BAMARTOR-487283 format. One record per residue (C-alpha): y, z, x; residue in three letters. Coordinates in steps of 0.05 Angstrom, whole numbers, padded with zeros to 5 digits, always signed. Each point is the difference from the previous one (the first is absolute). Layout:
<pts>
YZXALA/...
</pts>
This chain:
<pts>
+00004+00004-00001MET/+00047+00011+00061MET/-00022-00067+00028THR/+00026-00035-00068SER/+00063+00042+00003HIS/+00010-00020+00073GLY/-00006-00078-00012LYS/+00047+00002-00056LEU/+00049+00036+00042ARG/-00009-00055+00048ARG/+00008-00062-00048GLU/+00064+00043-00037LYS/+00031+00000+00077GLY/-00015-00070+00006SER/+00031-00018-00068LEU/+00056+00041+00020ALA/+00015-00030+00063GLU/+00003-00066-00035TYR/+00046+00034-00051GLU/+00043+00020+00053SER/+00001-00065+00032GLN/+00022-00038-00059MET/+00055+00052-00013LYS/+00023-00016+00066ASP/-00001-00069-00013LEU/+00035+00003-00061ARG/+00057+00037+00031ALA/+00006-00053+00053GLN/+00004-00056-00044LEU/+00052+00041-00036THR/+00042+00010+00056ASP/-00004-00077+00016GLN/+00037-00014-00062ILE/+00047+00051+00011LYS/+00019-00025+00068ILE/+00002-00070-00020LEU/+00053+00025-00055ASP/+00037+00028+00057SER/+00006-00064+00040GLN/+00028-00034-00053VAL/+00054+00048-00018GLU/+00016-00008+00080VAL/+00000-00075+00001LYS/+00039+00000-00059GLN/+00058+00051+00032GLN/-00014-00046+00061GLN/+00021-00062-00035LEU/+00054+00038-00041SER/+00028+00027+00068ASP/+00008-00068+00028LEU/+00025-00031-00066SER/+00055+00056+00005GLU/+00014-00011+00073PHE/+00016-00078-00007LEU/+00039+00008-00064ARG/+00047+00057+00040ARG/+00006-00043+00050ARG/+00032-00050-00029GLY/+00045+00041-00036ASP/+00022+00033+00068ILE/+00010-00064+00031GLU/+00078+00010-00005ALA/-00001+00065+00034GLU/-00056-00022+00049TYR/+00007+00041+00065ALA/+00005+00068-00035ARG/-00038-00007-00058ALA/-00053-00036+00030LEU/-00015+00058+00051ASP/+00001+00050-00057LYS/-00057-00047-00035LEU/-00040+00000+00060THR/+00004+00068+00012GLU/-00024+00021-00069ARG/-00060-00043-00007PHE/-00021+00020+00075THR/+00004+00075-00028HIS/-00043-00023-00059LYS/-00057-00046+00038THR/-00009+00071+00043LYS/-00022+00037-00058LYS/-00047-00055-00034LYS/-00076+00003+00017GLU/-00023-00047+00046GLN/-00037-00039-00045TRP/+00011-00077+00031GLY/+00006-00006+00076GLN/+00018-00071-00006SER/+00056+00010-00054VAL/+00028+00063+00036CYS/+00011-00041+00062GLN/+00036-00051-00040VAL/+00043+00057-00024TRP/+00013+00030+00071SER/+00021-00072+00020VAL/+00048-00013-00056LEU/+00040+00067+00005LEU/+00001-00004+00074THR/+00038-00070-00004GLN/+00039+00019-00063THR/+00032+00051+00049ARG/+00023-00058+00046LEU/+00033-00037-00056GLU/+00076+00002+00007SER/+00028-00062-00034ARG/+00013-00023-00074GLU/-00054-00038-00040HIS/+00024-00025-00065ALA/-00055-00057-00010ALA/-00050+00054+00018LEU/+00028+00052-00047GLY/-00010-00062-00061ASP/-00075-00008+00022THR/-00015+00074+00002CYS/+00034+00013-00066CYS/-00037-00056-00043ASN/-00059-00033+00031THR/-00036+00049+00036LEU/+00008+00057-00043THR/-00027-00043-00054GLN/-00064-00017+00041GLY/-00004+00076+00015LEU/+00000+00017-00073ALA/-00053-00051-00016HIS/-00044+00030+00059SER/+00007+00064-00033THR/-00021-00018-00061GLU/-00061-00041+00027ASP/-00026+00064+00039THR/+00001+00042-00057HIS/-00037-00052-00039ARG/-00050-00012+00056LEU/-00013+00072+00015HIS/-00012+00011-00083LYS/-00052-00057+00004ARG/-00032+00021+00063SER/-00005+00073-00026LYS/-00040-00028-00062GLU/-00050-00036+00049VAL/-00006+00058+00049GLY/-00015+00045-00062ILE/-00049-00044-00026GLN/-00037-00001+00064MET/+00005+00070+00008GLN/-00037+00004-00067ASP/-00054-00050+00024GLU/-00009+00039+00059LEU/-00007+00068-00040LEU/-00049-00035-00046LYS/-00041-00018+00059VAL/-00010+00070+00028THR/-00007+00024-00071THR/-00062-00045-00010GLU/-00026+00022+00072MET/+00002+00076-00026GLN/-00033-00021-00067THR/-00056-00031+00044ALA/-00008+00061+00038MET/-00003+00048-00061LYS/-00056-00046-00027THR/-00035-00001+00069TYR/+00001+00074+00008ASN/-00031+00004-00072GLN/-00053-00052+00013TYR/-00015+00041+00061HIS/-00003+00068-00031THR/-00052-00032-00045ASP/-00042-00021+00058CYS/-00003+00070+00032LEU/-00022+00024-00068ILE/-00054-00051-00006ALA/-00025+00015+00077GLU/+00001+00075-00013GLY/-00048-00013-00065LYS/-00043-00045+00046LEU/-00013+00062+00047LYS/-00006+00048-00053GLU/-00054-00039-00029ALA/-00035-00013+00067GLU/+00003+00080+00005ARG/-00028+00005-00059LEU/-00057-00050+00016GLU/-00013+00045+00056GLU/-00011+00057-00034ARG/-00043-00032-00050GLN/-00043-00030+00055THR/-00007+00060+00026GLY/-00016+00043-00067LYS/-00051-00052-00012SER/-00035+00012+00066ALA/-00002+00071-00016GLU/-00028-00012-00066LEU/-00036-00056+00006GLY/-00069+00031-00007LEU/+00024+00021-00078GLY/+00027-00064-00021GLN/-00033-00063-00020SER/+00009-00067+00029GLY/+00033-00023-00061GLY/+00054+00053+00003GLN/+00019-00009+00074ARG/+00001-00071-00011ARG/+00050+00006-00055SER/+00045+00043+00034SER/+00003-00047+00061VAL/+00014-00062-00048LYS/+00058+00040-00032LYS/+00031+00019+00069MET/-00007-00069+00026GLU/+00040-00025-00064ARG/+00053+00052+00011LEU/+00004-00020+00082MET/+00005-00070-00026GLU/+00052+00009-00052LYS/+00046+00044+00050ARG/-00009-00050+00057HIS/+00024-00058-00047GLY/+00059+00046-00021ARG/+00021+00012+00074VAL/-00010-00074+00016GLN/+00047-00022-00062GLU/+00053+00054+00018ASN/-00007-00021+00076GLN/+00022-00073-00023LEU/+00056+00024-00045LYS/+00028+00039+00054CYS/-00006-00053+00051THR/+00038-00047-00055LYS/+00054+00049-00010ALA/+00006+00015+00077ARG/+00009-00074+00011ASN/+00055-00004-00058ASP/+00032+00055+00032TYR/-00002-00031+00071LEU/+00030-00065-00029LEU/+00058+00029-00037ASN/+00014+00042+00065LEU/+00003-00058+00039ALA/+00041-00034-00047ALA/+00049+00059-00005ALA/+00006-00002+00078ASN/+00012-00074+00000ALA/+00054+00007-00054ALA/+00032+00056+00032MET/+00003-00034+00065ASN/+00026-00062-00033LYS/+00057+00038-00037TYR/+00029+00043+00059TYR/-00008-00054+00056LEU/+00019-00062-00038GLN/+00027+00010-00076ASP/+00053+00049+00025ILE/+00032-00048+00047SER/-00007-00054-00053THR/+00038+00048-00049LEU/+00052+00018+00044ILE/+00010-00071+00015ASP/+00010-00013-00070CYS/+00054+00055-00002CYS/+00040-00027+00054ASP/-00007-00074-00024LEU/+00065-00035+00012GLY/+00036+00056+00030PHE/+00005-00008+00072HIS/+00013-00076-00014LEU/+00058+00018-00050SER/+00028+00044+00049ILE/-00012-00054+00054GLU/+00034-00056-00041ARG/+00061+00041-00021VAL/+00008+00021+00076MET/-00005-00074+00023LYS/+00055-00017-00052CYS/+00046+00053+00032TYR/-00016-00026+00072LEU/+00019-00069-00024ALA/+00068+00024-00023SER/+00013+00044+00062ARG/-00017-00058+00045TRP/+00042-00048-00040ARG/+00058+00050+00009ILE/+00000+00035+00061GLN/-00036-00036+00059LYS/+00028+00059+00047THR/-00050+00047-00027GLU/-00060-00051+00025GLU/-00033+00051+00040THR/-00005+00056-00050GLY/-00020-00042-00052LEU/-00057-00028+00032LYS/-00024+00067+00011GLN/+00007+00008-00073LEU/-00041-00062-00017GLU/-00056+00023+00047ALA/-00005+00058-00035ALA/-00002-00033-00068VAL/-00049-00053+00029THR/-00049+00065+00020SER/-00006+00017-00071LEU/-00074+00018-00005ASP/-00030+00015-00068GLN/-00069+00014+00028GLY/+00032+00045+00058GLY/+00031+00041-00052ASP/-00061+00002-00038ARG/-00038+00026+00054ASP/+00051+00054+00013ALA/+00000+00022-00068LEU/-00080+00007+00001LEU/+00007+00042+00064GLN/+00056+00040-00019GLN/-00043+00022-00066HIS/-00066+00005+00034ASP/-00021+00057-00038ALA/+00001-00044-00065ALA/-00014-00064+00019PHE/-00056+00008+00047CYS/-00075-00013-00016LEU/-00031+00060-00027PRO/-00074+00026+00021PHE/-00055-00044-00018ARG/-00042+00027-00059PHE/-00066+00025+00026ASN/-00071-00004-00029TYR/-00020+00066-00025HIS/-00079-00002-00012PRO/-00023+00050-00045HIS/-00044+00063+00015GLU/-00060-00024+00047GLY/+00016-00071-00006ASP/-00007-00036+00066GLN/+00012-00072-00018VAL/+00072-00014+00025CYS/-00004-00074-00014GLU/-00010-00058-00057VAL/-00079+00000-00005SER/-00033-00069-00013ALA/-00071+00030-00006GLU/-00046-00045-00030SER/+00012+00028-00075GLN/+00070-00016+00002VAL/-00001-00060+00058ARG/-00007-00059-00051TYR/+00062+00033-00044GLU/+00048+00005+00064LEU/-00025-00070+00025GLU/+00025-00027-00069THR/+00060+00043+00003ARG/+00016-00027+00068PHE/-00006-00068-00017GLN/+00046+00009-00063GLN/+00049+00033+00051LEU/+00000-00053+00052GLN/+00022-00048-00062SER/+00047+00041-00027ARG/+00034+00014+00068LEU/-00002-00069+00017ALA/+00038-00012-00066ALA/+00052+00061+00009VAL/+00015-00023+00066THR/+00015-00071-00014LEU/+00042+00016-00061GLU/+00038+00054+00048THR/+00015-00059+00051GLU/+00025-00040-00052GLU/+00045+00054-00027VAL/+00022+00015+00066SER/+00024-00073+00017LYS/+00036+00002-00068THR/+00029+00067+00020LEU/+00026-00029+00065LYS/+00030-00064-00034ALA/+00034+00042-00050THR/+00024+00046+00044LEU/+00036-00059+00043THR/+00036-00027-00066ALA/+00021+00066-00012LEU/+00032+00014+00064LEU/+00029-00068-00002ASP/+00031+00011-00066ASN/+00032+00058+00027MET/+00032-00035+00057CYS/+00021-00059-00038GLU/+00037+00052-00056SER/+00079-00016-00006ASP/+00004+00075+00006CYS/-00011-00006+00077ASN/+00034-00070+00016PRO/-00014-00030+00068SER/+00060+00004+00059PRO/+00020-00074-00010ASP/+00019+00009-00072VAL/+00044+00064+00009LEU/+00068-00028+00006SER/-00008-00056-00061SER/-00019+00072-00041LEU/+00062+00031+00027SER/+00049-00058-00023ASN/-00036-00014-00073GLU/+00044+00021-00060PRO/-00024+00058-00043ALA/-00016-00045-00056GLY/-00042-00050+00037GLY/-00054+00049+00009ASN/-00028-00001-00063THR/-00059-00054+00011ALA/-00017+00034+00062GLN/-00011+00065-00041LYS/-00045-00036-00051LEU/-00039-00028+00065ALA/-00001+00068+00028ILE/-00023+00032-00066ALA/-00059-00055-00003LYS/-00027+00006+00070ARG/+00001+00077-00015ARG/-00042-00011-00057ALA/-00045-00042+00033ASN/-00006+00053+00054GLN/-00022+00051-00048GLN/-00052-00048-00028GLU/-00026-00014+00068THR/+00009+00075+00019GLU/-00053+00016-00068THR/-00045-00051+00023TYR/-00004+00024+00070TYR/-00014+00069-00027PHE/-00051-00019-00043THR/-00038-00033+00059LYS/+00014+00067+00046VAL/-00037+00029-00053LYS/-00058-00047-00004ASP/-00012-00004+00076PHE/+00003+00075+00011LEU/-00049+00004-00062ILE/-00046-00057+00026SER/+00001+00026+00073SER/-00016+00072-00020SER/-00060-00029-00042LEU/-00022-00043+00066SER/+00005+00064+00037PHE/-00043+00041-00043LYS/-00055-00055-00009LEU/-00001-00010+00075GLN/-00010+00071+00011ALA/-00061-00004-00051LYS/-00018-00059+00029HIS/-00009+00022+00072ASP/-00029+00065-00024LEU/-00059-00043-00039LEU/-00014-00047+00057GLN/-00013+00059+00053ASP/-00046+00029-00050ALA/-00032-00063-00013ILE/-00004-00017+00068GLN/-00027+00066+00018LYS/-00055-00005-00055ALA/-00021-00070+00022GLU/-00009+00029+00067ALA/-00041+00055-00023VAL/-00046-00047-00039ALA/-00009-00041+00060SER/-00027+00058+00038ASP/-00072-00012+00009PRO/-00010+00078+00000SER/+00019+00007-00064ARG/-00039-00057-00028MET/-00057+00053-00013GLN/+00038+00050-00036CYS/-00033+00016-00070ALA/+00050+00005-00054ARG/-00004+00002-00079SER/+00043-00057-00038VAL/+00009+00006-00082ARG/-00010-00058-00033VAL/+00026-00010-00070ARG/-00050-00012-00059LYS/+00027-00035-00065SER/+00026+00046-00055ARG/-00054+00012-00058PRO/+00011-00042-00056VAL/+00029+00032-00056SER/-00042+00027-00056GLN/+00053+00000-00048PHE/+00026-00065-00044CYS/+00076-00006+00002HIS/+00047-00057+00019THR/+00039+00017+00065LEU/+00056-00051-00009PHE/+00050-00013-00054THR/-00022+00064-00031THR/+00030+00072-00019ASP/-00003+00045+00065ILE/-00005+00061-00041ILE/-00057-00021-00040SER/-00037-00029+00060TYR/+00009+00069+00041ILE/-00029+00037-00060GLN/-00058-00046-00007SER/-00016-00007+00072SER/+00015+00069+00025GLY/+00038-00033+00055GLN/+00067+00040+00017GLN/+00022-00057+00040ILE/-00032-00070-00020PRO/-00051-00029+00047VAL/+00052-00064+00008VAL/+00060+00038+00024VAL/-00038+00046+00040GLU/-00039-00057+00031SER/+00057-00038+00015CYS/+00040+00058+00027ILE/-00057+00020+00044ARG/-00009-00064+00029PHE/+00073-00017+00014ILE/+00007+00068+00032ASN/-00063-00018+00046LEU/+00025-00074+00021HIS/+00068-00016-00033GLY/+00052+00051+00010LEU/+00025-00040+00059HIS/-00003-00069-00029HIS/+00064-00045-00006GLU/+00024-00008-00070GLY/-00054+00038-00030ILE/+00007-00004-00084PHE/+00058-00046+00018ARG/-00042-00064+00022VAL/-00051-00023-00050PRO/-00072-00006+00003GLY/-00049-00050-00018SER/-00007-00007-00068GLN/-00072-00020-00001ARG/-00020+00062+00045GLU/+00048+00043-00045VAL/-00044-00022-00062ASN/-00059+00013+00038HIS/+00014+00070+00019ILE/+00020+00016-00074ARG/-00062-00030-00027ASP/-00042+00043+00048ALA/+00039+00062-00020PHE/-00014-00022-00074GLU/-00074-00006+00010ARG/-00003+00076+00032GLY/-00006-00032+00078GLU/+00037+00032+00057GLU/+00031-00074+00025PRO/+00038+00037+00064LEU/-00058+00022+00032SER/+00012-00060+00049ASP/+00054+00020+00045SER/+00016-00078+00009GLU/+00034-00005-00073CYS/+00062-00030+00001ASP/+00053+00053+00001LEU/+00052-00040-00039ASP/-00051-00009-00054SER/-00021+00075-00008VAL/+00071+00018-00002ALA/+00006-00058-00054GLY/-00054+00032-00038VAL/+00035+00067-00002LEU/+00061-00032-00024LYS/-00039-00035-00052LEU/-00035+00060-00017TYR/+00064+00038-00021PHE/+00032-00063-00026ARG/-00056-00001-00050GLY/+00005+00064-00030LEU/+00010+00003-00069GLU/+00042+00047-00016PRO/+00031-00001+00073PRO/-00004+00062+00047LEU/+00067+00018-00022PHE/-00006+00007-00077PRO/+00049-00038-00041TYR/+00037+00061-00031ASP/+00027+00023+00068SER/+00028-00067+00020TYR/+00073+00016-00024SER/-00003+00067+00021GLN/-00018-00020+00073LEU/+00047-00049+00006LEU/+00057+00043-00019GLU/-00021+00044+00057CYS/+00017-00058+00049GLY/+00073+00012-00017GLN/-00002+00068+00033ILE/+00034-00004+00067GLU/-00031+00052+00045GLY/-00071-00016+00025VAL/-00024+00075-00011THR/+00030+00008-00074GLU/-00034-00069-00017LYS/-00065+00019+00027ALA/+00005+00068-00042LEU/+00019-00035-00063GLN/-00058-00052+00010ILE/-00048+00055+00019LYS/+00022+00040-00076ALA/-00020-00064-00035ILE/-00064-00020+00038VAL/-00022+00071-00007SER/-00010-00011-00076THR/-00051-00058+00019PHE/-00069+00014-00016PRO/-00042+00029+00056ARG/-00045-00058+00022PRO/+00067-00047+00004LEU/+00028+00055+00047LEU/-00062+00002+00042ILE/+00000-00079+00010VAL/+00078-00003+00008MET/+00000+00053+00057ARG/-00065-00035+00029TYR/+00039-00065-00002LEU/+00068+00016+00023PHE/-00018+00046+00060ALA/-00041-00064+00026PHE/+00063-00038-00008LEU/+00044+00049+00038ASN/-00051-00001+00056HIS/-00003-00083-00001VAL/+00080-00002+00004SER/-00006+00054+00067GLN/-00027-00059+00037TYR/+00057-00050-00022SER/+00017-00015+00073ASP/-00060-00034-00001GLU/-00025-00024-00064ASN/+00076-00012-00026MET/-00014+00036-00065MET/+00064+00045-00005LEU/-00008+00038-00062PRO/+00048-00044-00042TYR/-00050-00063+00014ASN/-00056+00039-00023LEU/+00034+00019-00065ALA/+00021-00069-00009VAL/-00072-00016+00002CYS/-00030+00057-00047PHE/+00063+00013-00045GLY/-00013-00058-00048PRO/-00070+00024-00009SER/+00012+00080-00008LEU/+00057+00004-00040LEU/+00003-00049-00061ARG/+00036-00001-00068SER/-00020-00030-00062LEU/+00059-00042-00003ASP/-00007-00049+00052SER/+00064-00038-00010ASP/+00040+00050+00047ASP/-00051+00007+00045ALA/+00033-00046+00051VAL/+00062+00037-00005ALA/-00025+00065+00014ARG/-00043-00017+00049GLN/+00047+00027+00062PRO/-00001+00070-00035GLN/-00073-00005-00011VAL/-00009-00013+00079ASN/+00052+00054+00016ASP/-00037+00049-00043LEU/-00069-00022+00028VAL/+00031+00009+00072LYS/+00024+00070-00013THR/-00074+00022-00025MET/-00027-00029+00069ILE/+00048+00039+00042LEU/+00000+00062-00043GLN/-00070+00005-00024TYR/-00010+00067+00027ASP/+00055+00027-00039ILE/-00015-00040-00067ILE/-00074+00009-00007TYR/-00037+00069+00000PRO/-00042+00020+00062SER/-00072+00012-00002GLN/+00008+00078-00006SER/+00043-00014-00059GLU/-00042-00061-00038LEU/-00073+00001+00028PRO/-00032-00069+00016GLY/-00009-00057+00050PRO/+00059-00006+00053VAL/+00016-00051+00050TYR/-00025+00009+00070GLU/+00049-00033+00051LYS/-00068-00009+00053HIS/-00051-00020-00035MET/-00072-00016+00018THR/-00063-00027-00031LEU/-00021+00039-00062GLU/-00054+00053+00019GLN/-00042-00016-00057GLU/+00000-00073+00012TYR/-00020+00002+00076CYS/-00064-00005+00026GLU/-00007+00027+00072PRO/-00025-00053+00055ILE/-00034+00026+00065THR/+00013-00045+00053GLU/-00038-00001+00073GLU/-00031+00060+00024GLY/+00008+00045-00063ASP/-00069+00016-00034GLY/-00051-00047-00029GLU/+00047-00056-00029THR/+00004-00062+00028GLU/+00051-00016+00051PRO/+00060-00041-00020LEU/+00022-00045+00063PRO/+00061+00014+00034SER/+00026-00073-00013GLU/-00030-00056-00037ASP/+00003-00073+00020GLU/-00011-00063-00038TRP/+00001-00074+00014GLU/+00042-00049-00031ALA/+00017-00076-00008VAL/+00067-00025+00003ALA/+00014-00041-00060MET/+00072-00026+00021PHE/+00032-00009+00068ASP/+00050+00060+00011TYR/+00059+00010+00057VAL/+00024+00062+00016ALA/+00068+00025-00022ARG/+00000+00060+00043SER/-00032+00030+00060PRO/-00047+00045-00038ALA/-00033-00059-00043GLU/-00052-00051+00025LEU/+00004-00072-00004SER/-00066-00039-00014PHE/-00028-00068-00023LYS/-00037-00015-00063GLN/-00074+00012+00006GLY/+00008+00047+00058GLU/-00042+00060-00002LEU/+00040+00068+00002LEU/-00027+00076-00003VAL/+00040+00049-00043VAL/-00003+00069+00009TYR/+00035+00037-00058SER/+00061-00010-00051LYS/+00067+00012+00024ALA/+00032-00016-00067SER/-00021-00035-00062CYS/+00020-00068+00030ASP/-00020+00019+00075TRP/-00067+00012+00043TRP/-00001+00024+00065ARG/-00045-00039+00043GLY/-00017-00046+00059GLU/+00005-00077+00012ALA/-00021-00025+00067GLY/-00004+00069+00033GLY/+00071+00011-00026VAL/+00012+00057-00041LYS/+00060-00003-00054GLY/+00010-00007-00074LEU/-00030-00054-00044ILE/+00023-00021-00071PRO/-00054+00014-00053HIS/+00018-00061-00040LYS/-00016-00049+00055TYR/-00075+00028+00019ILE/-00064+00002-00041SER/-00055+00057+00017MET/-00069-00034+00022LEU/-00058+00030-00031GLU/-00039+00060+00031GLY/+00050+00003+00056SER/+00014+00076-00005GLU/-00013+00033+00059ARG/-00008+00071+00030GLY/-00046+00022-00056LYS/-00069+00034+00015ARG/-00057-00044-00023GLU/-00057+00026-00044ASP/-00066-00011+00013GLY/-00009-00051-00058GLY/+00046-00059+00005GLY/+00055-00037+00043GLY/+00076+00001-00005GLY/+00010-00054-00052GLY/+00026+00003-00072SER/-00065-00013-00030THR/-00040+00045+00038GLY/-00035+00069-00013ASN/+00046+00052-00036LEU/+00006+00071+00024THR/-00045+00051-00033ALA/+00063+00048-00011GLU/+00046-00044-00041ASP/-00024-00066-00012PRO/+00040-00011-00064GLN/+00059+00009+00034THR/-00012-00046+00065GLU/-00023-00056-00055ASN/+00068+00004-00044THR/+00040+00003+00070THR/-00042-00063+00025ARG/+00011-00033-00059SER/+00075+00013-00004GLN/+00005-00023+00073GLU/-00033-00069-00019ARG/+00047-00010-00060ARG/+00057+00012+00043HIS/-00026-00050+00046THR/-00007-00049-00052LEU/+00065+00003-00028ASP/+00034+00000+00075THR/-00045-00068+00010VAL/+00032-00029-00073ARG/+00065+00021+00018GLN/+00006-00025+00075GLY/-00041-00068-00012SER/+00009-00026-00067PHE/+00070+00024-00011ARG/+00035-00078-00005THR/-00032-00066-00010THR/+00028-00032+00062ASP/-00030+00052+00049ARG/-00067-00016+00027LEU/-00059+00044-00017PRO/-00019+00056+00044PHE/-00054-00033+00048GLY/+00025-00072+00013GLN/-00029-00039+00059ALA/+00059+00013+00040ASP/-00012+00081-00001ARG/-00053+00033+00040PRO/-00078+00008-00027ALA/+00015+00073-00002VAL/+00045-00002-00060ASP/-00051-00041-00044LYS/-00064+00054+00018ASP/+00051+00050-00016MET/+00025-00015-00064ILE/-00073-00022-00018SER/-00023+00067+00012ARG/+00056+00033-00042GLN/-00009-00040-00055MET/-00085+00011+00002ASN/+00011+00073+00004SER/+00052+00005-00055VAL/-00054-00044-00047PHE/-00061+00038+00015LYS/+00036+00063-00005GLU/+00025-00019-00074LEU/-00072-00031-00013LEU/-00034+00068+00017SER/+00048+00045-00039ARG/-00033+00035-00059GLN/+00022+00045-00048PRO/-00018+00076+00002ALA/-00071+00016-00025VAL/-00037+00066-00011PRO/-00046+00027+00049PRO/-00059-00008-00038SER/+00011-00078+00001THR/+00016-00012+00071LEU/-00074-00024+00014ALA/+00012-00057-00056ALA/+00012-00072+00020PRO/+00064-00020+00011ALA/+00027-00054-00051PRO/+00018-00074+00024SER/+00061-00002+00049SER/+00033-00047-00049SER/+00004+00044-00056SER/+00009+00063+00043SER/+00063-00027+00032SER/+00029-00022-00061SER/-00013+00065-00040SER/+00021+00045+00060SER/+00066-00035+00022LEU/+00040+00022-00060PRO/-00017+00067+00003GLN/+00012+00009+00070ALA/+00065-00030+00004ALA/+00048+00059-00029PRO/-00034+00050+00048THR/+00017-00036+00063ALA/+00048+00036+00045LYS/+00036-00019+00057LYS/-00024+00033+00064VAL/+00060+00048+00043GLY/+00000+00004+00073PHE/+00033+00057+00034SER/+00025+00007+00068LEU/-00059-00013+00039ARG/-00036-00058-00048GLY/-00045+00052-00039ARG/+00010+00003-00078ALA/+00054+00053-00014LEU/-00023+00005-00073PHE/-00071-00012-00012ARG/-00035-00010-00072PRO/-00049+00053-00023VAL/-00050-00018-00049ASP/
</pts>
């Protein structure tokens, strides 16, 4: 008991450390905004002082000597008190005041220039500085919110990982307790062995074996959940650290540059205008003016930015990295690509590579647009009439006051164009910062997964580890339903009451399949699946089968089945009478208040509906957490599910109210934990983030070195023949010619095989090859036959092997038909210009297919096995229609063996 309390205290200590770090981060982000606010006040004061200086300079030109000296003394005293925030601007001020002290002659033309043109330009610069700072602040606050969101997701993943690891420790404790009980029972049986009968001892031993098997299964399941939660935690941790580095090392500099956008340029233009007037009026001060010009030219926006960052190092320095805090007793501190999660991680890695490439390309395009827009914006500032070039100063001073109307209109038009360009520029700045931050997060996950997969491949290729025994669980088909009730286009409450399933089998099976294989699939629920596949899965569910036992089912089609189920419910999941009340909740501004009002309405729904809603929206929230990879934000999911879940009897206003429905469903996805009751408040099934294969639908398969079962090969090999020519498009793919013999090892995906061509290993496209009969290697030969498809079947499971072989032959026949007789102008497979091996191969395949079809017989009772078989023609014609509906596609896991095998 003391140990448990100690573990809880250490866990609370880790959480407290995270909370403290998050608190410091929030305080630091607040300080950054305050500092940027103070800087815009300093810049506005700087511009105001410069404008006042030029205006007063024009007023006191008459009393040049005395008044000018007083002016310089006044501003010298003021600049000494100001914060040294910009070294280059301060240098300009110093040279300017020094040269002003040397001026002792009248400057009438300079006074007119200073009082009109230059002060107007500075007034516009002040306005621009305030406006640009406001927009930069909005972008900065948004980036800070994104950073806090990433760290919050990391903290949530840590809590989930702690919970699953606690369950794992509890399961291990129960296993140890069962082992001690077994030892005590064994000793007690030995002491009382003479007094007990053999039957009693065997019964107690069997009970103990069942208990140990159950405890072992529970430990393995909890360990798998803990591994998944830890992986998710580590990935979120890497993403948070990457986002932190990106924000502090790049985004802050970009935001400061946005705040200073055009500020230094405006000062430079004003001062150059002032210098031009001085050069025109007073040639005698050439030396002093050259010094001032050098100071103006040395205005350095980047240098001032670096000086600001260095001066406020405590606010802008990069915080400490988030460290990984393993749960009590957990020794794993990296992403684990174990055999049970390796295929999932490899699939996620491939999807992550594709997503990262797209985001990188998008970021590059936005960066190019951003640079072009910045150039255009700065050119617009330079060309503005409020900062005229030195060549037109004299003409501007000689124009009458009434002749400036057209000029003012041109200035107003240019100012409007400048503001429009600014708006577009800041839109691109925001897009660039968001896209580049997403790229950094994806890159961090990509590198972490790549290292884990490479380590797993190195371990898998180690010969010393090839003989290790391990247990793999293979999914069985779900038992056929014993009740008769329509699944689709039905009343969900009636279905739940008649079937006894709190979560309908369609919802549970589809969500579990997507959880295991499709959380990271790009465009899940948005990209439509194959209508034929959707209909096939739907019909299989209606027949009471489990169509998703095959891991190769199309993800988009499975997602389409889930949407089809909810779209066909009548009445919909949300009752019709609640439609108006829920839409009224969408008018509430506050997110929390809106969620509480929705909860008040939803709490009146029947208990079965609440359980299904809680399960569905928890799943949708989990899908949205991977939006960086699957591009499905909560609103995108709401657009996909809103019309199906929330409908009204009046279809006329459905289109007009669809945005309100989408926003309402988005709120339900984001605030599902507030809206729907917890398991303690409403007992029933709840959605689990890290699912495994269902325990009751799994059977153990013991691999090499474990007991009496037949060992499975570590990697199967098949021979195949190329149906068409193929040229590799990447170094990972293989090139081959039509008719060439190939060796394939395992399925890399639904479209690619891992294999070998001419001694070179790589990827082979599935649609370009055809498997040869009897080509599977690496299997132990039985005493009664060879390795052909028509050889002797094993004594353990003859029906399963016969079904699998017939499926492979049907697949071969379909491939030959599609590849060889697709168009009329293509020569048939096996013409004289092709190798002879192609003819023999096709002949063997066709003969084996027809022999299999002719030899198939309908199932008969054991008592009639000795009866003579009917004629081949009649048996084939009668058995084919019966066998067709039960044919299933054979699925392959990472190493080529069936992941979900049919069970008799």
